[in-house]
VEXRODREN-797216 format. One line per 10 residues: number of its first residue (from 1); their letters; for each residue x, y negated, z of N, C-alpha, C. Coordinates in Angstrom, 1 decimal. Example, Ala and Ser with C-alpha at 12.3 -4.5 7.8 and 13.67 -1.06 7.14 Angstrom:
2
1> as> 13.2,5.7,7.8,12.3,4.5,7.8,13.2,3.3,7.8; 12.8,2.2,7.1,13.7,1.1,7.1,12.9,0.0,7.9
END
This chain:
307
1> msaepaestl> 100.7,-76.8,34.4,100.7,-77.4,33.1,101.2,-78.8,33.2; 101.9,-79.3,32.2,102.6,-80.5,32.4,102.1,-81.6,31.4; 101.1,-81.3,30.6,100.5,-82.3,29.7,99.9,-83.4,30.5; 99.9,-84.6,29.8,99.3,-85.8,30.5,97.8,-85.6,30.7; 97.2,-85.7,31.9,95.8,-85.6,32.1,95.0,-86.5,31.2; 93.9,-86.0,30.7,93.0,-86.9,29.9,92.2,-87.7,30.8; 91.5,-88.8,30.3,90.7,-89.6,31.1,89.5,-88.9,31.8; 89.1,-87.8,31.2,88.0,-87.1,31.7,88.3,-86.1,32.9; 89.6,-86.0,33.2,90.0,-85.1,34.3,89.7,-85.8,35.6; 89.5,-84.9,36.7,89.3,-85.4,38.0,90.5,-85.2,38.9
11> aiaaverdtg> 90.8,-86.2,39.7,91.8,-86.1,40.7,91.4,-85.0,41.8; 92.4,-84.5,42.5,92.1,-83.5,43.5,91.1,-83.9,44.6; 91.2,-85.2,45.0,90.3,-85.6,46.0,88.8,-85.6,45.5; 88.7,-86.0,44.2,87.3,-86.0,43.6,86.8,-84.6,43.4; 87.7,-83.6,43.1,87.3,-82.2,42.9,86.9,-81.7,44.3; 87.6,-82.0,45.3,87.2,-81.6,46.7,85.8,-82.1,47.0; 85.5,-83.4,46.7,84.2,-83.9,47.0,83.1,-83.2,46.2; 83.4,-83.0,44.9,82.5,-82.5,43.9,82.1,-81.0,44.2; 83.1,-80.2,44.5,82.9,-78.8,44.6,82.7,-78.3,46.0; 83.2,-79.0,47.0,83.2,-78.5,48.4,84.4,-77.6,48.7
21> lskdtlrvwe> 85.3,-77.4,47.8,86.5,-76.7,48.1,87.6,-77.6,48.5; 88.3,-77.3,49.6,89.3,-78.2,50.2,90.5,-78.3,49.3; 91.3,-79.4,49.4,92.5,-79.5,48.7,93.5,-78.4,49.0; 93.5,-77.9,50.2,94.4,-76.8,50.6,94.0,-75.5,49.8; 92.7,-75.3,49.8,92.2,-74.1,49.0,92.5,-74.2,47.6; 92.4,-75.3,47.0,92.7,-75.5,45.5,94.2,-75.2,45.3; 95.0,-75.7,46.2,96.5,-75.5,46.0,96.9,-74.0,46.2; 96.2,-73.4,47.2,96.5,-72.0,47.5,96.1,-71.1,46.3; 94.9,-71.4,45.8,94.4,-70.6,44.6,95.4,-70.8,43.4; 95.8,-72.0,43.2,96.7,-72.3,42.1,98.0,-71.5,42.2
31> rrygfprplr> 98.5,-71.3,43.4,99.7,-70.5,43.6,99.4,-69.0,43.5; 98.3,-68.6,44.2,98.1,-67.2,44.4,97.4,-66.6,43.1; 96.5,-67.3,42.5,95.7,-66.7,41.4,96.0,-67.3,40.1; 96.8,-68.4,40.0,97.0,-69.0,38.7,95.8,-69.8,38.2; 94.9,-70.1,39.1,93.7,-70.9,38.8,93.3,-71.6,40.0; 92.9,-72.9,39.9,92.8,-73.7,38.7,94.2,-74.0,38.1; 94.2,-74.6,36.9,95.4,-74.9,36.2,95.4,-76.4,35.9; 95.6,-77.3,36.9,95.5,-78.7,36.6,96.6,-79.2,35.7; 96.3,-80.3,35.0,97.3,-81.0,34.2,98.0,-81.9,35.2; 99.1,-82.5,34.8,99.9,-83.4,35.6,100.2,-84.7,34.9
41> daqgergypp> 100.1,-85.8,35.6,100.5,-87.0,35.0,102.0,-87.3,35.2; 102.4,-88.5,34.8,103.8,-88.9,34.9,104.3,-88.8,36.4; 103.4,-89.1,37.3,103.8,-89.0,38.7,103.7,-87.7,39.4; 103.3,-86.7,38.6,103.1,-85.3,39.1,101.8,-85.1,39.8; 100.8,-86.0,39.7,99.5,-85.9,40.3,98.6,-84.9,39.5; 97.9,-84.1,40.1,97.0,-83.1,39.5,95.8,-83.8,38.9; 95.4,-83.3,37.7,94.1,-83.7,37.0,93.4,-82.5,36.5; 92.1,-82.3,37.0,91.4,-81.1,36.7,90.4,-81.3,35.5; 90.5,-80.6,34.4,89.6,-80.7,33.3,88.1,-80.3,33.7; 87.1,-80.8,33.0,85.7,-80.6,33.4,85.4,-79.1,33.4
51> eqveklrllk> 85.9,-78.3,32.5,85.5,-76.9,32.5,86.1,-76.1,33.7; 87.2,-76.6,34.2,87.8,-76.0,35.4,86.9,-76.4,36.6; 86.5,-77.6,36.7,85.7,-78.1,37.8,84.4,-77.3,37.8; 83.8,-77.1,36.6,82.5,-76.4,36.6,82.7,-74.9,37.2; 83.8,-74.3,36.8,84.1,-73.0,37.3,84.3,-73.0,38.8; 85.0,-74.0,39.3,85.2,-74.1,40.7,83.9,-74.3,41.5; 83.0,-75.1,40.9,81.7,-75.2,41.6,81.0,-73.9,41.7; 81.0,-73.1,40.6,80.3,-71.8,40.6,81.0,-70.9,41.6; 82.3,-70.9,41.6,83.1,-70.1,42.6,82.6,-70.4,44.0; 82.5,-71.7,44.3,82.1,-72.1,45.7,80.7,-71.5,46.0
61> rlmdaghrpg> 79.8,-71.6,45.0,78.5,-71.1,45.3,78.5,-69.6,45.6; 79.2,-68.9,44.8,79.3,-67.4,45.0,80.0,-67.1,46.3; 81.0,-67.8,46.7,81.6,-67.6,48.0,80.6,-67.9,49.1; 79.8,-68.9,49.0,78.8,-69.2,50.0,77.8,-68.0,50.1; 77.6,-67.3,49.0,76.7,-66.1,49.1,77.4,-64.9,49.6; 78.7,-65.0,49.9,79.4,-63.8,50.5,80.4,-63.2,49.7; 80.6,-63.6,48.4,81.6,-63.0,47.5,83.0,-63.4,47.9; 84.0,-62.6,47.7,85.4,-62.9,48.0,86.1,-63.5,46.8; 86.9,-64.6,47.0,87.5,-65.3,45.9,88.4,-64.4,45.1; 89.1,-63.5,45.7,90.1,-62.7,45.0,89.5,-61.9,43.9
71> klvgleleal> 88.2,-61.5,44.0,87.5,-60.7,43.0,86.8,-61.6,41.9; 86.8,-62.9,42.1,86.1,-63.8,41.2,86.9,-64.7,40.4; 88.1,-65.2,41.0,88.8,-66.3,40.4,89.3,-65.9,39.0; 89.6,-64.6,38.7,90.2,-64.2,37.4,89.1,-64.1,36.4; 87.8,-64.1,36.7,86.7,-63.9,35.8,86.5,-65.2,34.9; 86.0,-64.9,33.7,85.6,-66.0,32.8,84.3,-66.7,33.4; 84.0,-67.9,32.9,82.9,-68.6,33.4,81.6,-67.9,33.1; 81.4,-67.3,31.9,80.2,-66.6,31.6,80.0,-65.4,32.5; 81.0,-64.7,32.9,80.9,-63.6,33.8,80.4,-64.1,35.2; 81.0,-65.2,35.6,80.6,-65.8,36.9,79.1,-66.2,36.9
81> rgisqqaaav> 78.7,-66.8,35.8,77.3,-67.1,35.6,76.4,-65.9,35.7; 76.8,-64.8,35.1,76.0,-63.6,35.2,75.9,-63.1,36.6; 77.0,-63.1,37.3,77.0,-62.6,38.7,76.1,-63.5,39.6; 76.1,-64.8,39.3,75.3,-65.7,40.1,73.8,-65.5,39.8; 73.5,-65.2,38.5,72.1,-64.9,38.2,71.6,-63.7,38.8; 72.4,-62.6,38.9,72.1,-61.4,39.5,71.9,-61.6,41.0; 72.8,-62.4,41.6,72.7,-62.7,43.1,71.4,-63.4,43.4; 71.0,-64.3,42.5,69.8,-65.1,42.7,68.5,-64.2,42.6; 68.6,-63.2,41.7,67.5,-62.3,41.4,67.2,-61.4,42.6; 68.2,-61.0,43.4,68.0,-60.1,44.4,68.1,-60.7,45.8
91> adrppalsgp> 68.5,-61.9,45.9,68.6,-62.6,47.2,67.3,-62.6,48.0; 67.4,-62.5,49.3,66.2,-62.6,50.1,65.9,-64.0,50.5; 65.5,-64.8,49.5,65.3,-66.2,49.6,64.4,-66.7,48.4; 63.9,-67.9,48.4,63.1,-68.3,47.3,63.8,-68.1,46.0; 63.2,-67.4,45.0,63.9,-67.2,43.8,64.1,-68.4,42.9; 63.3,-69.5,43.1,63.4,-70.7,42.3,62.9,-71.9,43.1; 63.5,-73.0,42.8,63.0,-74.2,43.3,62.0,-74.8,42.4; 60.8,-74.9,42.9,59.7,-75.3,42.0,58.9,-76.4,42.7; 57.9,-76.9,42.0,56.9,-77.9,42.6,57.5,-79.2,42.8; 57.1,-80.0,43.8,57.4,-81.4,43.9,58.9,-81.7,44.0
101> vlellqghdv> 59.6,-80.9,44.8,61.0,-81.2,45.1,61.8,-81.1,43.8; 61.6,-80.1,43.0,62.3,-79.9,41.7,62.0,-81.1,40.8; 60.7,-81.4,40.7,60.3,-82.5,39.8,60.8,-83.8,40.2; 60.9,-84.1,41.6,61.4,-85.3,42.1,62.9,-85.5,41.8; 63.6,-84.4,42.0,65.0,-84.4,41.7,65.3,-84.6,40.3; 64.6,-83.8,39.4,64.9,-83.9,38.0,64.4,-85.3,37.5; 63.5,-85.9,38.1,63.1,-87.3,37.7,63.8,-88.4,38.4; 64.8,-88.0,39.2,65.7,-89.0,40.0,64.8,-89.9,40.8; 63.7,-89.4,41.4,62.8,-90.2,42.2,63.2,-90.0,43.7; 64.2,-90.8,44.1,64.8,-90.7,45.4,63.7,-91.1,46.5
111> aglrrqlqqa> 63.0,-92.2,46.2,62.0,-92.6,47.2,60.9,-91.6,47.3; 60.5,-91.0,46.2,59.5,-89.9,46.3,60.0,-88.7,47.0; 61.2,-88.3,46.9,61.8,-87.2,47.6,61.8,-87.4,49.1; 62.2,-88.6,49.5,62.2,-89.0,50.9,60.8,-88.9,51.5; 59.8,-89.4,50.7,58.4,-89.4,51.2,58.0,-87.9,51.4; 58.3,-87.1,50.4,57.9,-85.7,50.5,58.5,-85.0,51.7; 59.8,-85.3,52.0,60.4,-84.7,53.2,59.8,-85.3,54.4; 59.5,-86.5,54.5,58.8,-87.1,55.7,57.5,-86.5,55.9; 56.7,-86.2,54.8,55.4,-85.6,55.0,55.5,-84.2,55.5; 56.5,-83.5,55.0,56.8,-82.1,55.5,57.2,-82.1,57.0
121> llalglerfv> 58.0,-83.1,57.4,58.4,-83.3,58.8,57.1,-83.5,59.7; 56.3,-84.4,59.2,55.1,-84.7,60.0,54.1,-83.5,60.1; 54.0,-82.7,59.1,53.1,-81.6,59.0,53.7,-80.4,59.9; 55.0,-80.2,59.9,55.5,-79.0,60.5,56.1,-79.3,61.9; 56.5,-80.6,62.2,57.2,-80.8,63.4,58.7,-80.5,63.1; 59.6,-81.1,64.0,61.0,-81.1,63.6,61.6,-79.7,63.6; 61.3,-78.9,64.6,61.9,-77.6,64.6,61.5,-76.7,63.4; 60.3,-76.6,63.1,59.8,-75.9,61.9,60.3,-76.5,60.6; 60.4,-77.8,60.6,60.9,-78.5,59.4,62.3,-78.1,59.1; 63.1,-78.0,60.2,64.5,-77.6,60.0,64.7,-76.1,59.6
131> tehvapmnaa> 64.0,-75.3,60.4,64.2,-73.8,60.2,63.4,-73.2,59.1; 62.2,-73.7,58.8,61.3,-73.1,57.8,61.2,-73.9,56.5; 61.6,-75.1,56.5,61.5,-75.9,55.3,62.9,-76.3,54.7; 63.7,-76.9,55.5,65.0,-77.4,55.0,66.0,-76.2,54.8; 66.1,-75.3,55.7,67.0,-74.2,55.5,66.8,-73.4,54.3; 65.5,-72.9,54.0,65.3,-72.2,52.7,65.4,-73.1,51.5; 65.1,-74.4,51.7,65.2,-75.3,50.5,66.6,-75.5,50.2; 67.5,-75.6,51.2,69.0,-75.7,50.9,69.4,-74.6,49.9; 69.0,-73.4,50.3,69.4,-72.2,49.4,68.8,-72.3,48.1; 67.5,-72.8,48.0,66.8,-72.9,46.7,67.5,-73.9,45.8
141> vgeawmrgel> 67.9,-75.1,46.4,68.6,-76.1,45.7,69.9,-75.6,45.1; 70.6,-74.9,45.9,71.9,-74.3,45.4,71.7,-73.3,44.3; 70.6,-72.5,44.4,70.4,-71.6,43.3,69.9,-72.3,42.0; 69.1,-73.4,42.2,68.7,-74.2,41.0,69.9,-74.8,40.3; 70.9,-75.2,41.1,72.1,-75.7,40.5,72.8,-74.6,39.7; 72.9,-73.4,40.3,73.6,-72.3,39.6,72.9,-72.0,38.3; 71.6,-72.1,38.2,70.8,-71.8,37.0,70.8,-73.0,36.0; 71.5,-74.1,36.4,71.5,-75.2,35.5,70.3,-76.1,35.5; 69.4,-75.9,36.5,68.2,-76.7,36.6,68.5,-78.1,37.3; 69.5,-78.2,38.0,69.9,-79.4,38.7,71.4,-79.7,38.4
151> svaqehvyte> 71.7,-81.0,38.3,73.1,-81.4,38.2,73.7,-81.5,39.6; 75.0,-81.7,39.6,75.7,-81.9,40.9,75.2,-83.2,41.5; 75.0,-84.2,40.7,74.5,-85.5,41.2,73.1,-85.4,41.9; 72.3,-84.6,41.2,70.9,-84.4,41.8,71.0,-83.6,43.1; 71.9,-82.6,43.2,72.1,-81.9,44.4,72.6,-82.8,45.5; 73.5,-83.7,45.2,73.9,-84.7,46.2,72.8,-85.6,46.7; 71.9,-86.0,45.7,70.8,-86.8,46.1,69.9,-86.1,47.1; 69.7,-84.8,46.9,68.9,-84.0,47.8,69.6,-84.0,49.2; 70.9,-83.7,49.2,71.5,-83.7,50.5,71.5,-85.0,51.3; 71.7,-86.1,50.6,71.6,-87.4,51.2,70.2,-87.7,51.7
161> avqlvlrqai> 69.2,-87.3,51.0,67.8,-87.6,51.4,67.5,-86.8,52.7; 67.9,-85.5,52.7,67.6,-84.7,53.9,68.4,-85.3,55.1; 69.6,-85.7,54.9,70.4,-86.2,56.0,69.7,-87.5,56.5; 69.2,-88.3,55.7,68.6,-89.6,56.1,67.3,-89.3,56.9; 66.5,-88.3,56.5,65.3,-88.0,57.2,65.6,-87.4,58.6; 66.6,-86.6,58.6,67.0,-85.9,59.9,67.6,-87.0,60.9; 68.4,-87.9,60.4,69.0,-88.9,61.2,67.9,-89.8,61.8; 66.9,-90.2,60.9,65.8,-91.0,61.4,65.0,-90.2,62.5; 64.8,-89.0,62.3,64.1,-88.2,63.3,64.9,-88.1,64.6; 66.2,-87.9,64.5,67.0,-87.8,65.7,67.0,-89.1,66.5
171> gtmpeppgpa> 67.0,-90.2,65.7,67.1,-91.6,66.3,65.8,-91.9,67.0; 64.7,-91.3,66.8,63.5,-91.6,67.5,63.3,-90.8,68.8; 64.2,-89.8,69.0,64.0,-89.0,70.2,64.5,-89.8,71.5; 63.8,-89.7,72.6,64.2,-90.3,73.8,65.4,-89.6,74.4; 66.2,-90.4,75.1,67.3,-89.8,75.8,66.8,-88.8,76.8; 67.5,-87.6,77.0,67.1,-86.6,78.0,67.2,-87.2,79.4; 66.2,-87.0,80.2,66.2,-87.5,81.6,67.2,-86.8,82.4; 68.0,-87.5,83.2,68.9,-86.9,84.1,70.0,-86.1,83.5; 70.7,-85.3,84.2,71.8,-84.5,83.7,71.3,-83.6,82.6; 72.1,-83.5,81.5,71.8,-82.6,80.4,73.1,-82.0,79.8
181> prvlmgtlpq> 73.0,-80.8,79.3,74.2,-80.2,78.7,74.7,-81.1,77.5; 76.0,-81.1,77.3,76.6,-81.9,76.3,77.3,-81.0,75.3; 77.0,-81.3,74.0,77.7,-80.5,72.9,78.4,-81.5,72.0; 79.7,-81.1,71.8,80.5,-81.9,70.8,80.5,-81.1,69.5; 80.2,-81.9,68.4,80.0,-81.2,67.1,81.0,-81.8,66.1; 81.4,-81.0,65.2,82.2,-81.5,64.1,82.6,-80.3,63.1; 83.4,-80.7,62.1,84.0,-79.7,61.2,85.5,-80.0,61.2; 86.2,-79.0,60.8,87.7,-79.1,60.7,88.1,-79.8,59.4; 89.3,-80.2,59.3,89.7,-81.0,58.1,89.5,-80.4,56.7; 89.4,-79.1,56.7,89.2,-78.4,55.4,87.7,-78.3,55.0
191> ephglgllmv> 86.8,-78.8,55.9,85.4,-78.6,55.7,84.7,-79.9,55.6; 84.3,-80.2,54.3,83.6,-81.5,54.1,82.1,-81.6,54.2; 81.5,-80.4,54.5,80.0,-80.4,54.5,79.5,-80.6,56.0; 78.5,-81.5,56.1,78.0,-81.8,57.4,76.5,-81.6,57.6; 75.8,-81.2,56.6,74.3,-81.1,56.7,74.0,-80.0,57.8; 74.7,-78.9,57.8,74.4,-77.9,58.8,74.5,-78.4,60.2; 75.6,-79.2,60.4,75.8,-79.8,61.8,74.6,-80.7,62.1; 74.1,-81.5,61.2,73.0,-82.4,61.5,71.7,-81.6,61.8; 71.5,-80.5,61.1,70.4,-79.6,61.4,70.4,-79.1,62.8; 71.6,-78.6,63.2,71.8,-78.1,64.6,71.6,-79.2,65.6
201> eallclhgwr> 72.1,-80.4,65.3,72.0,-81.5,66.2,70.5,-81.8,66.4; 69.7,-81.8,65.4,68.2,-82.0,65.5,67.6,-81.0,66.5; 67.9,-79.7,66.3,67.3,-78.7,67.2,67.8,-78.9,68.6; 69.1,-79.2,68.8,69.6,-79.3,70.2,69.0,-80.5,70.9; 68.8,-81.6,70.2,68.1,-82.8,70.8,66.7,-82.4,71.2; 66.0,-81.6,70.4,64.7,-81.2,70.8,64.7,-80.4,72.1; 65.8,-79.7,72.4,65.9,-78.9,73.6,66.5,-79.7,74.7; 66.7,-81.0,74.6,67.1,-81.8,75.7,68.6,-81.9,75.9; 69.4,-81.6,74.8,70.8,-81.7,74.9,71.3,-83.1,74.5; 72.4,-83.4,75.0,73.1,-84.7,74.6,74.2,-84.3,73.6
211> cvslgvkvpl> 74.0,-84.8,72.3,74.9,-84.4,71.2,75.8,-85.5,70.9; 77.1,-85.2,70.8,78.1,-86.1,70.3,78.7,-85.5,69.1; 78.4,-86.1,67.9,78.9,-85.6,66.6,80.1,-86.5,66.2; 81.2,-85.8,65.9,82.3,-86.5,65.3,82.3,-86.4,63.8; 81.3,-85.8,63.2,81.2,-85.7,61.7,82.1,-84.6,61.1; 82.5,-84.9,59.9,83.3,-83.8,59.2,84.8,-84.2,59.2; 85.6,-83.1,58.9,87.0,-83.2,58.7,87.7,-83.8,59.9; 87.5,-83.2,61.0,88.1,-83.7,62.3,89.3,-82.8,62.7; 90.5,-83.4,62.9,91.6,-82.6,63.3,91.4,-81.9,64.6; 91.9,-80.7,64.7,91.7,-79.8,65.9,92.1,-80.6,67.2
221> delvtaaglv> 93.2,-81.3,67.1,93.7,-82.0,68.3,92.7,-83.0,68.8; 92.0,-83.7,67.8,91.0,-84.7,68.2,89.8,-84.0,68.8; 89.4,-82.8,68.3,88.3,-82.1,68.9,88.6,-81.8,70.4; 89.8,-81.3,70.6,90.2,-80.9,72.0,90.2,-82.2,72.9; 90.7,-83.3,72.4,90.7,-84.5,73.2,89.3,-85.0,73.5; 88.5,-85.0,72.4,87.1,-85.5,72.6,86.3,-84.6,73.6; 86.5,-83.3,73.5,85.8,-82.4,74.4,86.1,-82.8,75.8; 87.3,-83.1,76.1,87.7,-83.5,77.5,87.1,-84.8,77.9; 87.1,-85.8,77.0,86.6,-87.1,77.3,85.1,-87.1,77.5; 84.3,-86.4,76.8,82.9,-86.4,76.9,82.4,-85.3,77.9
231> gadvvalsfs> 83.3,-84.5,78.4,82.9,-83.4,79.3,82.0,-82.4,78.6; 82.4,-81.9,77.4,81.6,-81.1,76.6,81.3,-79.7,77.3; 80.1,-79.3,77.3,79.8,-77.9,77.8,79.9,-77.0,76.6; 79.7,-77.4,75.4,79.8,-76.6,74.2,80.5,-77.4,73.1; 81.4,-76.8,72.4,81.9,-77.4,71.1,81.4,-76.5,70.0; 80.7,-77.2,69.1,80.0,-76.5,68.0,80.7,-76.9,66.7; 81.1,-75.9,65.9,81.8,-76.1,64.6,81.0,-75.5,63.5; 81.1,-76.0,62.3,80.4,-75.4,61.1,81.4,-75.1,60.1; 81.2,-73.9,59.5,82.1,-73.4,58.4,81.3,-72.9,57.2; 81.4,-73.6,56.1,80.7,-73.1,54.9,81.4,-71.9,54.3
241> ggfpaaqata> 80.7,-71.3,53.3,81.2,-70.1,52.7,82.6,-70.2,52.0; 82.9,-71.5,51.6,84.2,-71.7,51.0,85.4,-71.8,51.9; 85.1,-71.9,53.2,86.2,-72.1,54.2,86.9,-70.8,54.3; 88.3,-70.8,54.2,89.0,-69.5,54.3,88.8,-68.8,55.6; 88.4,-67.6,55.6,88.1,-66.9,56.8,89.3,-66.8,57.8; 90.5,-66.6,57.2,91.6,-66.4,58.1,91.9,-67.8,58.8; 91.8,-68.9,58.1,92.0,-70.2,58.7,90.9,-70.5,59.8; 89.7,-70.1,59.5,88.6,-70.3,60.5,88.9,-69.5,61.8; 89.3,-68.3,61.6,89.6,-67.4,62.8,90.8,-68.0,63.6; 91.8,-68.4,62.9,93.0,-68.9,63.6,92.6,-70.2,64.3
251> alqelrrrlp> 91.8,-71.1,63.7,91.4,-72.3,64.3,90.6,-72.1,65.6; 89.7,-71.1,65.5,88.8,-70.8,66.6,89.7,-70.2,67.8; 90.7,-69.4,67.4,91.6,-68.9,68.5,92.3,-70.0,69.2; 92.8,-70.9,68.4,93.6,-72.0,68.9,92.7,-72.9,69.8; 91.5,-73.2,69.3,90.5,-74.0,70.1,90.2,-73.3,71.4; 89.9,-72.0,71.3,89.6,-71.2,72.6,90.8,-71.3,73.6; 92.0,-71.2,73.1,93.1,-71.3,73.9,93.3,-72.6,74.6; 92.9,-73.7,73.9,93.2,-75.0,74.5,92.0,-75.6,75.2; 90.8,-75.1,75.1,89.7,-75.6,75.8,89.5,-74.9,77.2; 89.0,-75.5,78.2,88.7,-74.9,79.4,87.8,-73.7,79.2
261> grtaiwaggs> 87.9,-72.7,80.1,87.0,-71.5,80.0,85.6,-71.8,80.1; 85.2,-72.9,80.8,83.8,-73.2,81.0,83.2,-73.8,79.8; 84.0,-74.2,78.8,83.5,-74.8,77.6,83.2,-73.7,76.6; 82.0,-73.5,76.2,81.6,-72.5,75.2,81.9,-73.1,73.8; 82.1,-72.1,72.9,82.4,-72.5,71.5,81.4,-71.8,70.6; 80.7,-72.5,69.8,79.7,-72.0,68.9,80.2,-72.2,67.4; 80.2,-71.2,66.6,80.7,-71.3,65.2,79.5,-70.9,64.3; 79.1,-71.9,63.5,78.0,-71.6,62.6,78.4,-71.8,61.2; 77.4,-71.3,60.3,77.7,-71.5,58.8,77.7,-70.1,58.1; 78.2,-70.1,56.9,78.2,-68.9,56.1,79.6,-68.4,55.8
271> slalqrrlpe> 80.6,-68.8,56.5,81.9,-68.3,56.3,82.0,-66.8,56.6; 82.8,-66.1,55.9,83.0,-64.7,56.2,83.6,-64.4,57.5; 84.2,-65.4,58.1,84.9,-65.3,59.4,83.8,-65.0,60.5; 82.6,-65.4,60.3,81.5,-65.2,61.3,81.0,-63.8,61.2; 81.4,-63.0,60.2,81.0,-61.6,60.1,82.1,-60.7,60.7; 83.2,-61.3,61.1,84.3,-60.5,61.6,84.3,-60.7,63.1; 85.3,-60.0,63.7,85.4,-60.1,65.2,86.0,-61.4,65.5; 85.3,-62.2,66.3,85.8,-63.5,66.7,86.5,-63.5,68.1; 87.3,-64.5,68.4,87.9,-64.5,69.7,86.9,-64.5,70.8; 87.3,-63.9,71.9,86.4,-63.8,73.1,86.0,-65.2,73.5
281> gvvpapdial> 84.8,-65.4,73.7,84.3,-66.7,74.1,83.8,-67.6,73.0; 83.9,-67.1,71.8,83.4,-67.8,70.6,82.1,-67.1,70.1; 81.0,-67.8,70.0,79.7,-67.2,69.7,79.4,-67.6,68.3; 79.1,-66.5,67.4,78.8,-66.8,66.0,77.3,-67.2,65.9; 77.0,-68.1,65.0,75.6,-68.5,64.7,75.4,-68.7,63.2; 75.3,-67.5,62.5,75.2,-67.6,61.0,73.9,-68.1,60.5; 72.9,-68.2,61.4,71.6,-68.6,61.0,71.1,-69.7,61.9; 70.6,-70.8,61.3,70.1,-72.0,62.0,69.0,-71.6,63.0; 68.2,-70.5,62.7,67.1,-70.1,63.5,67.6,-69.5,64.9; 68.9,-69.3,65.0,69.5,-68.7,66.2,69.7,-69.8,67.3
291> vpqlvaqwkr> 69.6,-71.0,66.9,70.0,-72.1,67.9,69.2,-72.0,69.2; 67.9,-71.8,69.2,67.2,-71.7,70.5,67.7,-70.5,71.3; 68.0,-69.4,70.6,68.6,-68.3,71.3,69.9,-68.6,71.9; 70.8,-69.4,71.2,72.1,-69.8,71.8,71.8,-70.6,73.1; 70.9,-71.5,73.0,70.6,-72.4,74.1,70.2,-71.5,75.3; 69.3,-70.6,75.1,68.8,-69.7,76.2,70.0,-68.9,76.8; 70.8,-68.4,75.9,72.0,-67.6,76.4,72.9,-68.5,77.2; 73.2,-69.7,76.8,74.0,-70.6,77.5,73.5,-70.9,78.9; 72.2,-71.1,79.0,71.6,-71.4,80.3,71.7,-70.2,81.2; 71.5,-69.0,80.7,71.6,-67.8,81.5,73.0,-67.7,82.0
301> avagpat> 74.0,-67.9,81.1,75.4,-67.8,81.5,75.8,-68.8,82.6; 75.3,-70.0,82.5,75.5,-71.0,83.5,74.9,-70.7,84.8; 73.7,-70.2,84.7,72.9,-69.9,86.0,73.6,-68.7,86.7; 74.2,-67.8,86.0,74.9,-66.7,86.6,73.9,-65.6,86.9; 74.3,-64.4,87.4,73.5,-63.3,87.6,72.4,-63.6,88.7; 71.2,-63.1,88.4,70.1,-63.3,89.4,70.4,-62.5,90.7; 70.0,-63.1,91.8,70.3,-62.5,93.1,69.0,-62.0,93.7
END
């Protein structure tokens, strides 16, 4: 479309931040499916109307739940809402976000939300806090957004609060004594979400690992270079449901080719790529609760067969 974008439209970078869909994904969908249909300004820059951004948010949520974009993009917004409601009704997870967290988010009580999270951390301990409290709550917050109970801004407030509490908890842990396994963590340039990485980092620190996190949107070349510099025993990547499965598989193949054989690769998240056959030497971790199992498997592999 060539009409001048209105003031209410969002630039592509803002849509990427808002929806979690990468710029590359937005452009590919535009060519392949004819949606989104951004307006263009005099310089040819894309501007996305609010109703298209809302649909993109919902598409991202459904993809995180395992739906394929090709079957969704052509549907109207109401149809997508119906699918999301059905998915929420049958999903094996909390059917609704209720109680203090929902009230605190709806009341924009950021300080109260942080206190609630800190109290849960003290009551459960870090490992149970991550696996039994934060993981299901992430899903419940996403479903509350799909039902219209939370805004995008409120969802972002939740994410920032959890990240702050986790970083504080990680910061209080003592350095592991003596030699310890090293894990390099990050996401690829198309992946802007880092909460999953932080949750894994917390669990690995509990198990005595040295974690080096590069954060989100790290070029593959930089991952390879950093792995050599820090002597990484494991490189751990996270892929959300919106990450194109083919791109994830190709990146993991390239990473496996360029890293030494002794360096293990862990791939976590909800991308469909993790449900397919991955390159040899790449270990899928679609559930945060699998982290202790991955640690045990790695130790057995390093120790070698019993004599």
